[in-house]
C-alpha positions, 0 to 999 in steps of 0.5 A, a space after each residue: 577156202 582160204 588159206 592163211 600164212 604164218 611165220 613161225 615167228 607170228 605164229 608164236 605170238 599170236 596163237 590165237 590169231 592162227 586159230 580164227 584163222 584155221 575155221 576158215 580152212 588150213 593154216 601154213 606155219 612156215 619156217 625160214 620162209 617154207 611151209 614147215 607145219 600146217 594147223 586144221 580144225 581137227 573135223 578137216 583132219 578126221 575127213 582127211 585122214 578117213 577117221 571118224 571123231 575118236 570116242 574114248 574107247 578108241 583113244 584108250 585103245 591107243 595108249 601104249 601097253 594098254 592092253 594090260 590094263 584091266 577095266 570092269 566097270 561095275 554093272 548097274 541094279 538100277 531098279 525102274 518103279 513108275 513115278 508116285 502122282 499123289 
């Protein structure tokens, strides 16, 4: 794993280069020569934070005030029958 450093000016000019570098390891973005931010692949963030991959339900649970949202999906009534080959 390699660590890359981009100045905030270089990061702004070429975000795609920073994203490519982040596939190889963390990218530090500096502000006036001092590290200010870190760019990581989302998988690395989840591993470091001790979280699994985000799920839709997890994201929905994280919406502020979301507990007041009512959601009752309709129940599907699916009838299975054998295929007819004539």
